[in-house]
N, CA, C and O atoms as a CHARMM CRD file, in Angstrom:
* protein
*
  372
    1    1 MET  N    -26.29300 159.59400 136.53900 PROA 1      0.00000
    2    1 MET  CA   -26.76700 160.51500 137.59800 PROA 1      0.00000
    3    1 MET  C    -27.86200 161.17100 137.08500 PROA 1      0.00000
    4    1 MET  O    -27.81900 161.55600 135.91700 PROA 1      0.00000
    5    2 PRO  N    -28.96800 161.38700 137.85600 PROA 2      0.00000
    6    2 PRO  CA   -30.15600 162.16400 137.39500 PROA 2      0.00000
    7    2 PRO  C    -29.55700 163.71100 137.27800 PROA 2      0.00000
    8    2 PRO  O    -28.56100 164.12900 137.86800 PROA 2      0.00000
    9    3 GLN  N    -30.33800 164.39200 136.44900 PROA 3      0.00000
   10    3 GLN  CA   -30.10800 165.89900 136.47200 PROA 3      0.00000
   11    3 GLN  C    -31.53100 166.53600 136.19100 PROA 3      0.00000
   12    3 GLN  O    -32.43100 166.03800 135.51500 PROA 3      0.00000
   13    4 ILE  N    -31.53500 167.71800 136.84600 PROA 4      0.00000
   14    4 ILE  CA   -32.97900 168.38300 136.83100 PROA 4      0.00000
   15    4 ILE  C    -32.82300 169.56700 135.97900 PROA 4      0.00000
   16    4 ILE  O    -31.80800 170.24900 136.11400 PROA 4      0.00000
   17    5 THR  N    -33.70200 169.88300 135.13100 PROA 5      0.00000
   18    5 THR  CA   -33.95300 171.17000 134.17600 PROA 5      0.00000
   19    5 THR  C    -34.82000 171.92800 134.59300 PROA 5      0.00000
   20    5 THR  O    -34.65100 173.12900 134.38000 PROA 5      0.00000
   21    6 SER  N    -36.00400 171.49300 135.30600 PROA 6      0.00000
   22    6 SER  CA   -36.88300 172.58400 135.79400 PROA 6      0.00000
   23    6 SER  C    -37.81300 171.94000 136.75400 PROA 6      0.00000
   24    6 SER  O    -37.96500 170.72000 136.82300 PROA 6      0.00000
   25    7 LEU  N    -38.53600 172.96100 137.61800 PROA 7      0.00000
   26    7 LEU  CA   -39.27900 172.65100 138.50400 PROA 7      0.00000
   27    7 LEU  C    -40.77400 173.18100 138.19000 PROA 7      0.00000
   28    7 LEU  O    -40.86300 174.39500 138.00500 PROA 7      0.00000
   29    8 ALA  N    -41.71400 172.57100 138.12500 PROA 8      0.00000
   30    8 ALA  CA   -43.10000 173.11500 137.82700 PROA 8      0.00000
   31    8 ALA  C    -43.76200 173.97600 138.93200 PROA 8      0.00000
   32    8 ALA  O    -44.64400 174.81200 138.73600 PROA 8      0.00000
   33    9 VAL  N    -43.20500 173.64700 140.12500 PROA 9      0.00000
   34    9 VAL  CA   -43.47900 174.59100 141.35900 PROA 9      0.00000
   35    9 VAL  C    -42.18500 174.90800 141.98900 PROA 9      0.00000
   36    9 VAL  O    -41.25200 174.12100 142.15000 PROA 9      0.00000
   37   10 THR  N    -42.23100 176.06500 142.30400 PROA 10     0.00000
   38   10 THR  CA   -40.75400 176.73300 142.78800 PROA 10     0.00000
   39   10 THR  C    -40.90600 177.18200 144.33500 PROA 10     0.00000
   40   10 THR  O    -39.93800 177.53800 145.00600 PROA 10     0.00000
   41   11 ALA  N    -42.14300 177.13000 144.79300 PROA 11     0.00000
   42   11 ALA  CA   -42.22900 177.78000 146.25300 PROA 11     0.00000
   43   11 ALA  C    -43.49500 176.96700 146.94700 PROA 11     0.00000
   44   11 ALA  O    -44.35600 176.42400 146.25500 PROA 11     0.00000
   45   12 GLY  N    -43.50800 176.94900 148.19800 PROA 12     0.00000
   46   12 GLY  CA   -44.42800 176.33300 149.07800 PROA 12     0.00000
   47   12 GLY  C    -44.38800 177.02000 150.36100 PROA 12     0.00000
   48   12 GLY  O    -43.65500 177.99600 150.51800 PROA 12     0.00000
   49   13 PRO  N    -45.23000 176.50800 151.40700 PROA 13     0.00000
   50   13 PRO  CA   -45.42600 176.90400 152.77700 PROA 13     0.00000
   51   13 PRO  C    -44.22800 176.10700 153.74500 PROA 13     0.00000
   52   13 PRO  O    -43.92900 174.92900 153.54800 PROA 13     0.00000
   53   14 GLU  N    -43.77000 176.72600 154.52800 PROA 14     0.00000
   54   14 GLU  CA   -42.85700 176.33300 155.39300 PROA 14     0.00000
   55   14 GLU  C    -43.30000 175.04200 156.22800 PROA 14     0.00000
   56   14 GLU  O    -42.45900 174.48600 156.93500 PROA 14     0.00000
   57   15 SER  N    -44.46500 174.61300 156.16400 PROA 15     0.00000
   58   15 SER  CA   -45.00800 173.47500 156.81400 PROA 15     0.00000
   59   15 SER  C    -44.78400 172.36000 155.86800 PROA 15     0.00000
   60   15 SER  O    -45.08100 171.22800 156.25000 PROA 15     0.00000
   61   16 GLY  N    -44.26800 172.54600 154.60800 PROA 16     0.00000
   62   16 GLY  CA   -44.11800 171.46900 153.78000 PROA 16     0.00000
   63   16 GLY  C    -45.43100 170.96700 153.17400 PROA 16     0.00000
   64   16 GLY  O    -46.49100 171.58200 153.28800 PROA 16     0.00000
   65   17 GLY  N    -45.27300 169.68400 152.45200 PROA 17     0.00000
   66   17 GLY  CA   -46.41400 169.13300 151.86500 PROA 17     0.00000
   67   17 GLY  C    -46.77600 169.54200 150.41500 PROA 17     0.00000
   68   17 GLY  O    -47.77000 169.11500 149.82700 PROA 17     0.00000
   69   18 THR  N    -45.90100 170.38400 149.90900 PROA 18     0.00000
   70   18 THR  CA   -46.10000 170.81900 148.43700 PROA 18     0.00000
   71   18 THR  C    -45.59300 169.69700 147.33100 PROA 18     0.00000
   72   18 THR  O    -44.44400 169.25800 147.38000 PROA 18     0.00000
   73   19 ILE  N    -46.34900 169.35800 146.53500 PROA 19     0.00000
   74   19 ILE  CA   -45.96000 168.43600 145.45500 PROA 19     0.00000
   75   19 ILE  C    -45.01800 169.15800 144.34400 PROA 19     0.00000
   76   19 ILE  O    -45.47400 169.95400 143.52400 PROA 19     0.00000
   77   20 VAL  N    -43.68200 168.79300 144.41300 PROA 20     0.00000
   78   20 VAL  CA   -42.95900 169.65000 143.35900 PROA 20     0.00000
   79   20 VAL  C    -42.73200 168.63800 142.08800 PROA 20     0.00000
   80   20 VAL  O    -42.06400 167.61700 142.25100 PROA 20     0.00000
   81   21 SER  N    -43.23400 168.91600 140.98300 PROA 21     0.00000
   82   21 SER  CA   -43.11200 168.34200 139.72400 PROA 21     0.00000
   83   21 SER  C    -41.79000 168.70200 139.20500 PROA 21     0.00000
   84   21 SER  O    -41.52900 169.87400 138.93400 PROA 21     0.00000
   85   22 VAL  N    -40.87500 167.67900 139.04100 PROA 22     0.00000
   86   22 VAL  CA   -39.29600 167.97800 138.53600 PROA 22     0.00000
   87   22 VAL  C    -39.26400 167.18900 137.05400 PROA 22     0.00000
   88   22 VAL  O    -39.70500 166.07200 136.78300 PROA 22     0.00000
   89   23 THR  N    -38.69200 168.00900 136.32700 PROA 23     0.00000
   90   23 THR  CA   -38.29300 167.60500 134.80300 PROA 23     0.00000
   91   23 THR  C    -36.78100 167.59000 134.65200 PROA 23     0.00000
   92   23 THR  O    -35.99800 168.44400 135.06800 PROA 23     0.00000
   93   24 GLY  N    -36.50800 166.49600 133.99700 PROA 24     0.00000
   94   24 GLY  CA   -34.91600 166.26700 133.93200 PROA 24     0.00000
   95   24 GLY  C    -34.61100 165.02500 133.11900 PROA 24     0.00000
   96   24 GLY  O    -35.26800 164.65400 132.14600 PROA 24     0.00000
   97   25 SER  N    -33.59500 164.45200 133.59900 PROA 25     0.00000
   98   25 SER  CA   -33.12100 163.16400 132.99500 PROA 25     0.00000
   99   25 SER  C    -32.45800 162.22500 133.89500 PROA 25     0.00000
  100   25 SER  O    -31.81400 162.60400 134.87400 PROA 25     0.00000
  101   26 GLY  N    -32.63700 160.80800 133.51700 PROA 26     0.00000
  102   26 GLY  CA   -31.91800 159.91100 134.26500 PROA 26     0.00000
  103   26 GLY  C    -32.60900 159.41500 135.51800 PROA 26     0.00000
  104   26 GLY  O    -32.07100 158.67700 136.34300 PROA 26     0.00000
  105   27 PHE  N    -33.85100 159.88200 135.59100 PROA 27     0.00000
  106   27 PHE  CA   -34.68600 159.27300 136.76700 PROA 27     0.00000
  107   27 PHE  C    -35.13600 157.69000 136.47600 PROA 27     0.00000
  108   27 PHE  O    -35.93800 157.35000 135.60600 PROA 27     0.00000
  109   28 ILE  N    -34.48300 156.85500 137.34200 PROA 28     0.00000
  110   28 ILE  CA   -34.64600 155.43700 137.07800 PROA 28     0.00000
  111   28 ILE  C    -35.04200 154.84400 138.27000 PROA 28     0.00000
  112   28 ILE  O    -35.51700 153.71800 138.11900 PROA 28     0.00000
  113   29 ALA  N    -34.98600 155.29700 139.50900 PROA 29     0.00000
  114   29 ALA  CA   -35.39300 154.63400 140.63000 PROA 29     0.00000
  115   29 ALA  C    -36.83400 154.97900 140.68000 PROA 29     0.00000
  116   29 ALA  O    -37.35500 156.04500 140.35100 PROA 29     0.00000
  117   30 ALA  N    -37.49000 153.72200 141.22300 PROA 30     0.00000
  118   30 ALA  CA   -39.07300 153.75100 141.56400 PROA 30     0.00000
  119   30 ALA  C    -39.30000 154.86100 142.57200 PROA 30     0.00000
  120   30 ALA  O    -40.19400 155.69400 142.42300 PROA 30     0.00000
  121   31 GLU  N    -38.46300 154.84900 143.60400 PROA 31     0.00000
  122   31 GLU  CA   -38.54200 155.85100 144.68200 PROA 31     0.00000
  123   31 GLU  C    -37.34700 156.69600 144.90700 PROA 31     0.00000
  124   31 GLU  O    -36.63900 156.42300 145.87700 PROA 31     0.00000
  125   32 PRO  N    -36.99600 157.79600 144.05300 PROA 32     0.00000
  126   32 PRO  CA   -35.90300 158.39000 144.09900 PROA 32     0.00000
  127   32 PRO  C    -35.80400 159.32300 145.52400 PROA 32     0.00000
  128   32 PRO  O    -36.79600 159.69200 146.15100 PROA 32     0.00000
  129   33 THR  N    -34.62500 159.57400 145.83900 PROA 33     0.00000
  130   33 THR  CA   -34.61200 160.61700 146.98300 PROA 33     0.00000
  131   33 THR  C    -34.43500 161.98600 146.65700 PROA 33     0.00000
  132   33 THR  O    -33.58300 162.39400 145.86700 PROA 33     0.00000
  133   34 CYS  N    -35.37900 162.80500 147.37200 PROA 34     0.00000
  134   34 CYS  CA   -35.31300 164.28300 147.08600 PROA 34     0.00000
  135   34 CYS  C    -34.78600 165.02000 148.27300 PROA 34     0.00000
  136   34 CYS  O    -35.22700 164.95400 149.42000 PROA 34     0.00000
  137   35 GLU  N    -33.81700 165.70600 147.85200 PROA 35     0.00000
  138   35 GLU  CA   -32.85900 166.51100 148.91700 PROA 35     0.00000
  139   35 GLU  C    -33.27000 168.08000 148.94100 PROA 35     0.00000
  140   35 GLU  O    -33.04500 168.77300 147.94900 PROA 35     0.00000
  141   36 PHE  N    -33.91600 168.65300 150.16800 PROA 36     0.00000
  142   36 PHE  CA   -34.14000 169.99500 150.22400 PROA 36     0.00000
  143   36 PHE  C    -33.15600 170.42400 151.28300 PROA 36     0.00000
  144   36 PHE  O    -33.39000 170.22200 152.47500 PROA 36     0.00000
  145   37 ASP  N    -32.05700 171.01400 150.86000 PROA 37     0.00000
  146   37 ASP  CA   -30.99800 171.20000 151.70900 PROA 37     0.00000
  147   37 ASP  C    -30.43100 170.04800 152.47000 PROA 37     0.00000
  148   37 ASP  O    -29.70200 169.22700 151.91400 PROA 37     0.00000
  149   38 THR  N    -30.76400 169.96900 153.78100 PROA 38     0.00000
  150   38 THR  CA   -30.32300 168.83200 154.50200 PROA 38     0.00000
  151   38 THR  C    -31.51500 167.84600 154.83500 PROA 38     0.00000
  152   38 THR  O    -31.25400 166.86600 155.53200 PROA 38     0.00000
  153   39 SER  N    -32.72800 168.03000 154.40800 PROA 39     0.00000
  154   39 SER  CA   -33.78200 167.35900 154.69400 PROA 39     0.00000
  155   39 SER  C    -34.07800 166.27700 153.29400 PROA 39     0.00000
  156   39 SER  O    -33.95200 166.63700 152.12400 PROA 39     0.00000
  157   40 TYR  N    -34.43300 165.10000 153.68000 PROA 40     0.00000
  158   40 TYR  CA   -34.69800 164.18100 152.74000 PROA 40     0.00000
  159   40 TYR  C    -36.25100 163.75500 152.60900 PROA 40     0.00000
  160   40 TYR  O    -36.92400 163.79100 153.63800 PROA 40     0.00000
  161   41 THR  N    -36.81900 163.37600 151.46600 PROA 41     0.00000
  162   41 THR  CA   -38.02000 162.82100 151.30700 PROA 41     0.00000
  163   41 THR  C    -37.95600 161.86200 150.13400 PROA 41     0.00000
  164   41 THR  O    -37.06900 161.90900 149.28200 PROA 41     0.00000
  165   42 MET  N    -38.99000 160.95800 150.14400 PROA 42     0.00000
  166   42 MET  CA   -38.81500 159.87700 148.99800 PROA 42     0.00000
  167   42 MET  C    -39.56400 160.49000 147.93500 PROA 42     0.00000
  168   42 MET  O    -40.49700 161.19700 148.31500 PROA 42     0.00000
  169   43 GLY  N    -39.37100 160.38600 146.61800 PROA 43     0.00000
  170   43 GLY  CA   -40.10700 160.92200 145.45500 PROA 43     0.00000
  171   43 GLY  C    -40.80800 159.85600 144.75500 PROA 43     0.00000
  172   43 GLY  O    -40.62000 158.70100 145.13800 PROA 43     0.00000
  173   44 THR  N    -41.45200 160.04700 143.95300 PROA 44     0.00000
  174   44 THR  CA   -42.07700 159.17300 142.82800 PROA 44     0.00000
  175   44 THR  C    -41.62500 159.44800 141.49300 PROA 44     0.00000
  176   44 THR  O    -41.78700 160.54700 140.96200 PROA 44     0.00000
  177   45 THR  N    -41.06500 158.47900 140.94300 PROA 45     0.00000
  178   45 THR  CA   -40.79600 158.63000 139.52000 PROA 45     0.00000
  179   45 THR  C    -42.02400 158.34000 138.52200 PROA 45     0.00000
  180   45 THR  O    -42.69900 157.32700 138.70500 PROA 45     0.00000
  181   46 LEU  N    -42.29000 159.14100 137.56700 PROA 46     0.00000
  182   46 LEU  CA   -43.15700 159.08600 136.68400 PROA 46     0.00000
  183   46 LEU  C    -42.91000 158.59500 135.42300 PROA 46     0.00000
  184   46 LEU  O    -43.70800 157.89500 134.80000 PROA 46     0.00000
  185   47 SER  N    -41.53700 159.03100 134.92400 PROA 47     0.00000
  186   47 SER  CA   -40.91800 158.50500 133.79700 PROA 47     0.00000
  187   47 SER  C    -39.39400 158.64300 134.00600 PROA 47     0.00000
  188   47 SER  O    -38.95400 158.93400 135.11900 PROA 47     0.00000
  189   48 ALA  N    -38.56600 158.43300 132.92100 PROA 48     0.00000
  190   48 ALA  CA   -37.33000 158.80600 132.99600 PROA 48     0.00000
  191   48 ALA  C    -36.81800 160.23700 133.01100 PROA 48     0.00000
  192   48 ALA  O    -35.66000 160.59800 133.22600 PROA 48     0.00000
  193   49 THR  N    -37.99800 161.07400 132.71700 PROA 49     0.00000
  194   49 THR  CA   -37.83800 162.48700 132.70600 PROA 49     0.00000
  195   49 THR  C    -38.67100 163.31200 133.59700 PROA 49     0.00000
  196   49 THR  O    -38.58700 164.54000 133.58800 PROA 49     0.00000
  197   50 SER  N    -39.38500 162.73600 134.28100 PROA 50     0.00000
  198   50 SER  CA   -40.17500 163.32300 135.20400 PROA 50     0.00000
  199   50 SER  C    -40.60100 162.37400 136.60800 PROA 50     0.00000
  200   50 SER  O    -40.88400 161.17700 136.65500 PROA 50     0.00000
  201   51 LEU  N    -40.53300 163.32300 137.64200 PROA 51     0.00000
  202   51 LEU  CA   -40.89600 162.79200 138.83000 PROA 51     0.00000
  203   51 LEU  C    -41.52400 163.85600 139.77600 PROA 51     0.00000
  204   51 LEU  O    -41.61200 165.03700 139.44200 PROA 51     0.00000
  205   52 ASN  N    -41.97000 163.36400 141.01100 PROA 52     0.00000
  206   52 ASN  CA   -42.68000 164.26500 141.92800 PROA 52     0.00000
  207   52 ASN  C    -41.66800 164.09700 143.21800 PROA 52     0.00000
  208   52 ASN  O    -41.08000 163.03400 143.41800 PROA 52     0.00000
  209   53 CYS  N    -41.52600 165.21900 144.05500 PROA 53     0.00000
  210   53 CYS  CA   -41.10600 165.34200 145.18100 PROA 53     0.00000
  211   53 CYS  C    -41.91900 166.02800 146.23900 PROA 53     0.00000
  212   53 CYS  O    -42.39400 167.11700 145.91300 PROA 53     0.00000
  213   54 MET  N    -42.17100 165.57300 147.48100 PROA 54     0.00000
  214   54 MET  CA   -42.93200 166.31000 148.45100 PROA 54     0.00000
  215   54 MET  C    -41.95800 167.19500 149.43800 PROA 54     0.00000
  216   54 MET  O    -41.05400 166.70200 150.11300 PROA 54     0.00000
  217   55 SER  N    -42.22600 168.28100 149.41000 PROA 55     0.00000
  218   55 SER  CA   -41.54400 169.26500 150.26200 PROA 55     0.00000
  219   55 SER  C    -41.60500 168.93200 151.72600 PROA 55     0.00000
  220   55 SER  O    -42.68900 168.92400 152.30900 PROA 55     0.00000
  221   56 PRO  N    -40.42600 168.64600 152.36600 PROA 56     0.00000
  222   56 PRO  CA   -40.67100 168.67400 153.82300 PROA 56     0.00000
  223   56 PRO  C    -40.79200 170.01800 154.56200 PROA 56     0.00000
  224   56 PRO  O    -40.84800 171.08000 153.94200 PROA 56     0.00000
  225   57 THR  N    -40.83200 169.93900 155.95300 PROA 57     0.00000
  226   57 THR  CA   -41.01400 171.02400 156.83500 PROA 57     0.00000
  227   57 THR  C    -39.52500 171.58800 156.56000 PROA 57     0.00000
  228   57 THR  O    -38.53400 170.90500 156.30100 PROA 57     0.00000
  229   58 HSD  N    -39.59900 173.04900 156.68200 PROA 58     0.00000
  230   58 HSD  CA   -38.32300 173.78100 156.48700 PROA 58     0.00000
  231   58 HSD  C    -38.48600 175.20600 156.99400 PROA 58     0.00000
  232   58 HSD  O    -39.64200 175.62500 156.95200 PROA 58     0.00000
  233   59 ALA  N    -37.69400 175.91200 157.39700 PROA 59     0.00000
  234   59 ALA  CA   -37.59900 177.21700 157.88100 PROA 59     0.00000
  235   59 ALA  C    -37.82300 178.07100 156.68900 PROA 59     0.00000
  236   59 ALA  O    -37.38200 177.64300 155.62300 PROA 59     0.00000
  237   60 ILE  N    -38.45000 179.23200 156.70300 PROA 60     0.00000
  238   60 ILE  CA   -38.74700 180.22800 155.73100 PROA 60     0.00000
  239   60 ILE  C    -37.49600 180.71100 155.05400 PROA 60     0.00000
  240   60 ILE  O    -36.62600 181.20000 155.77400 PROA 60     0.00000
  241   61 GLY  N    -37.29500 180.63500 153.74100 PROA 61     0.00000
  242   61 GLY  CA   -36.10700 180.87500 152.96300 PROA 61     0.00000
  243   61 GLY  C    -35.95100 180.11000 151.90100 PROA 61     0.00000
  244   61 GLY  O    -36.70200 179.15200 151.71900 PROA 61     0.00000
  245   62 THR  N    -35.02200 180.40000 151.10300 PROA 62     0.00000
  246   62 THR  CA   -34.60700 179.60400 149.90200 PROA 62     0.00000
  247   62 THR  C    -33.56400 178.30800 150.08400 PROA 62     0.00000
  248   62 THR  O    -32.56600 178.41600 150.79700 PROA 62     0.00000
  249   63 THR  N    -33.86300 177.16200 149.42400 PROA 63     0.00000
  250   63 THR  CA   -33.25500 176.10300 149.55600 PROA 63     0.00000
  251   63 THR  C    -32.92700 175.67300 148.16800 PROA 63     0.00000
  252   63 THR  O    -33.29600 176.36200 147.21700 PROA 63     0.00000
  253   64 VAL  N    -32.28800 174.62600 148.00900 PROA 64     0.00000
  254   64 VAL  CA   -31.96200 173.79100 146.66200 PROA 64     0.00000
  255   64 VAL  C    -32.55300 172.58500 146.77100 PROA 64     0.00000
  256   64 VAL  O    -32.67800 171.99800 147.84600 PROA 64     0.00000
  257   65 LEU  N    -33.00200 172.09200 145.52000 PROA 65     0.00000
  258   65 LEU  CA   -33.51200 170.76600 145.42700 PROA 65     0.00000
  259   65 LEU  C    -32.61400 169.92300 144.43600 PROA 65     0.00000
  260   65 LEU  O    -32.32900 170.28600 143.29500 PROA 65     0.00000
  261   66 ALA  N    -32.23500 168.82200 144.99900 PROA 66     0.00000
  262   66 ALA  CA   -31.31500 167.76400 144.42300 PROA 66     0.00000
  263   66 ALA  C    -32.03800 166.38000 144.37300 PROA 66     0.00000
  264   66 ALA  O    -32.70700 166.09100 145.36500 PROA 66     0.00000
  265   67 VAL  N    -31.98400 165.45400 143.29600 PROA 67     0.00000
  266   67 VAL  CA   -32.57500 164.20200 143.58700 PROA 67     0.00000
  267   67 VAL  C    -31.37100 163.20000 143.23700 PROA 67     0.00000
  268   67 VAL  O    -30.37200 163.53400 142.60000 PROA 67     0.00000
  269   68 SER  N    -31.64000 161.83000 143.78900 PROA 68     0.00000
  270   68 SER  CA   -30.68300 160.90900 143.60000 PROA 68     0.00000
  271   68 SER  C    -31.44400 159.43100 143.29400 PROA 68     0.00000
  272   68 SER  O    -32.48200 159.25000 143.93000 PROA 68     0.00000
  273   69 ASN  N    -31.09500 158.56500 142.54900 PROA 69     0.00000
  274   69 ASN  CA   -31.53200 157.38400 142.22600 PROA 69     0.00000
  275   69 ASN  C    -30.97100 156.29200 143.42500 PROA 69     0.00000
  276   69 ASN  O    -31.50200 155.20000 143.62400 PROA 69     0.00000
  277   70 ASN  N    -29.90400 156.76300 144.10800 PROA 70     0.00000
  278   70 ASN  CA   -29.33700 155.60800 145.05100 PROA 70     0.00000
  279   70 ASN  C    -28.81700 156.28400 146.33700 PROA 70     0.00000
  280   70 ASN  O    -27.96000 155.70400 147.00400 PROA 70     0.00000
  281   71 PHE  N    -29.29400 157.47100 146.70800 PROA 71     0.00000
  282   71 PHE  CA   -28.90200 158.13400 147.82300 PROA 71     0.00000
  283   71 PHE  C    -27.34100 158.43100 147.98900 PROA 71     0.00000
  284   71 PHE  O    -26.84500 158.80100 149.05300 PROA 71     0.00000
  285   72 VAL  N    -26.70400 158.24600 146.93100 PROA 72     0.00000
  286   72 VAL  CA   -25.20000 158.52600 146.78600 PROA 72     0.00000
  287   72 VAL  C    -24.90800 159.72800 145.82400 PROA 72     0.00000
  288   72 VAL  O    -24.20300 160.70400 146.08100 PROA 72     0.00000
  289   73 ASP  N    -25.52400 159.49100 144.77600 PROA 73     0.00000
  290   73 ASP  CA   -25.11000 160.34900 143.57500 PROA 73     0.00000
  291   73 ASP  C    -26.23600 161.24400 143.47300 PROA 73     0.00000
  292   73 ASP  O    -27.33700 160.79500 143.15200 PROA 73     0.00000
  293   74 PHE  N    -26.05800 162.50200 143.72500 PROA 74     0.00000
  294   74 PHE  CA   -27.28400 163.54400 143.66900 PROA 74     0.00000
  295   74 PHE  C    -27.06900 164.48500 142.37200 PROA 74     0.00000
  296   74 PHE  O    -25.93600 164.64900 141.92000 PROA 74     0.00000
  297   75 SER  N    -28.05400 165.01600 141.87000 PROA 75     0.00000
  298   75 SER  CA   -28.02300 165.79500 140.79700 PROA 75     0.00000
  299   75 SER  C    -27.20800 167.00400 141.24000 PROA 75     0.00000
  300   75 SER  O    -27.24800 167.43700 142.39200 PROA 75     0.00000
  301   76 THR  N    -26.42300 167.55700 140.20600 PROA 76     0.00000
  302   76 THR  CA   -25.37500 168.52400 140.39700 PROA 76     0.00000
  303   76 THR  C    -25.96200 170.00400 140.23000 PROA 76     0.00000
  304   76 THR  O    -25.58500 170.99600 140.85400 PROA 76     0.00000
  305   77 ASN  N    -27.04600 169.94000 139.17900 PROA 77     0.00000
  306   77 ASN  CA   -27.76500 171.20600 138.87700 PROA 77     0.00000
  307   77 ASN  C    -28.85100 171.21600 139.83200 PROA 77     0.00000
  308   77 ASN  O    -29.74900 170.38900 139.67700 PROA 77     0.00000
  309   78 THR  N    -28.90600 172.09200 140.87000 PROA 78     0.00000
  310   78 THR  CA   -29.82900 172.15000 141.93300 PROA 78     0.00000
  311   78 THR  C    -30.75500 173.40800 141.90800 PROA 78     0.00000
  312   78 THR  O    -30.37800 174.38700 142.55300 PROA 78     0.00000
  313   79 PRO  N    -32.03900 173.47500 141.15900 PROA 79     0.00000
  314   79 PRO  CA   -32.71700 174.81000 141.20400 PROA 79     0.00000
  315   79 PRO  C    -33.13800 174.93000 142.72800 PROA 79     0.00000
  316   79 PRO  O    -33.12600 174.11100 143.64800 PROA 79     0.00000
  317   80 GLU  N    -33.55200 176.39500 142.63800 PROA 80     0.00000
  318   80 GLU  CA   -34.01700 176.64500 144.00800 PROA 80     0.00000
  319   80 GLU  C    -35.47900 176.61900 144.33500 PROA 80     0.00000
  320   80 GLU  O    -36.34900 176.75500 143.47500 PROA 80     0.00000
  321   81 PHE  N    -35.69400 176.45400 145.50100 PROA 81     0.00000
  322   81 PHE  CA   -37.21000 176.21800 145.96700 PROA 81     0.00000
  323   81 PHE  C    -37.39400 177.17600 147.31700 PROA 81     0.00000
  324   81 PHE  O    -36.66100 177.06700 148.30000 PROA 81     0.00000
  325   82 LEU  N    -38.42200 178.07500 147.21900 PROA 82     0.00000
  326   82 LEU  CA   -38.58500 179.06200 148.13100 PROA 82     0.00000
  327   82 LEU  C    -39.73200 178.57300 149.23300 PROA 82     0.00000
  328   82 LEU  O    -40.91200 178.34400 148.96600 PROA 82     0.00000
  329   83 TYR  N    -39.12200 178.47300 150.49000 PROA 83     0.00000
  330   83 TYR  CA   -40.20800 178.32600 151.60300 PROA 83     0.00000
  331   83 TYR  C    -40.65100 179.66800 152.06200 PROA 83     0.00000
  332   83 TYR  O    -39.89800 180.57300 152.42300 PROA 83     0.00000
  333   84 GLN  N    -42.07500 179.71100 152.00800 PROA 84     0.00000
  334   84 GLN  CA   -42.63900 180.96900 152.66900 PROA 84     0.00000
  335   84 GLN  C    -43.64200 180.83500 153.66500 PROA 84     0.00000
  336   84 GLN  O    -44.23400 179.76600 153.81300 PROA 84     0.00000
  337   85 GLY  N    -43.91300 181.97500 154.45400 PROA 85     0.00000
  338   85 GLY  CA   -44.49700 181.85700 155.70900 PROA 85     0.00000
  339   85 GLY  C    -46.03100 181.60000 155.15600 PROA 85     0.00000
  340   85 GLY  O    -46.35600 181.82600 153.99000 PROA 85     0.00000
  341   86 MET  N    -46.82600 181.14900 156.05700 PROA 86     0.00000
  342   86 MET  CA   -48.26300 180.83900 155.74000 PROA 86     0.00000
  343   86 MET  C    -48.87600 182.28700 155.50600 PROA 86     0.00000
  344   86 MET  O    -48.54800 183.25700 156.18900 PROA 86     0.00000
  345   87 PRO  N    -49.71400 182.32700 154.56600 PROA 87     0.00000
  346   87 PRO  CA   -50.36100 183.69000 154.39000 PROA 87     0.00000
  347   87 PRO  C    -51.50200 183.83500 155.43600 PROA 87     0.00000
  348   87 PRO  O    -51.97500 182.84900 156.00000 PROA 87     0.00000
  349   88 PHE  N    -51.88300 184.98100 155.64800 PROA 88     0.00000
  350   88 PHE  CA   -53.05400 185.06900 156.70900 PROA 88     0.00000
  351   88 PHE  C    -53.95300 186.14500 156.14400 PROA 88     0.00000
  352   88 PHE  O    -53.54900 187.09700 155.47700 PROA 88     0.00000
  353   89 ALA  N    -55.14300 185.91700 156.45600 PROA 89     0.00000
  354   89 ALA  CA   -56.30700 186.76700 155.73700 PROA 89     0.00000
  355   89 ALA  C    -56.60500 187.94300 156.69300 PROA 89     0.00000
  356   89 ALA  O    -56.85600 187.72000 157.87700 PROA 89     0.00000
  357   90 ASN  N    -56.58300 189.01600 156.25800 PROA 90     0.00000
  358   90 ASN  CA   -57.17900 190.15000 156.74900 PROA 90     0.00000
  359   90 ASN  C    -58.65800 190.18100 156.73900 PROA 90     0.00000
  360   90 ASN  O    -59.21700 190.16200 155.64300 PROA 90     0.00000
  361   91 CYS  N    -59.35400 190.22500 157.81100 PROA 91     0.00000
  362   91 CYS  CA   -60.93600 190.32000 157.79500 PROA 91     0.00000
  363   91 CYS  C    -61.48900 191.40500 158.29400 PROA 91     0.00000
  364   91 CYS  O    -60.83200 192.26300 158.88400 PROA 91     0.00000
  365   92 CYS  N    -62.67600 191.46400 158.11400 PROA 92     0.00000
  366   92 CYS  CA   -63.58600 192.32100 158.59500 PROA 92     0.00000
  367   92 CYS  C    -64.02100 192.27300 160.12400 PROA 92     0.00000
  368   92 CYS  O    -64.02400 191.19800 160.72300 PROA 92     0.00000
  369   93 ILE  N    -64.32200 193.25100 160.62900 PROA 93     0.00000
  370   93 ILE  CA   -65.05900 193.22100 161.85400 PROA 93     0.00000
  371   93 ILE  C    -66.37900 193.72100 161.86200 PROA 93     0.00000
  372   93 ILE  O    -67.03800 193.70800 162.90200 PROA 93     0.00000
């Protein structure tokens, strides 16, 4: 079963699309499943200890990230990922 030890990116916009670099162990599937709460995306395994997940669209707030090699057994240590509102620029008139 894969396990996560850290995330290189821990926050992103609610619109999704953030590449989250995951470090851990047991990453053996070429296309692991990344679970952000109840939303799933396919990841990319870089090595047995590194993979990338792309965050899906999600409401603002904190979620947890889990990964699986087979869509059955997900990592049990689930670090938090924070979805934030899109920043807006205050501009001059």
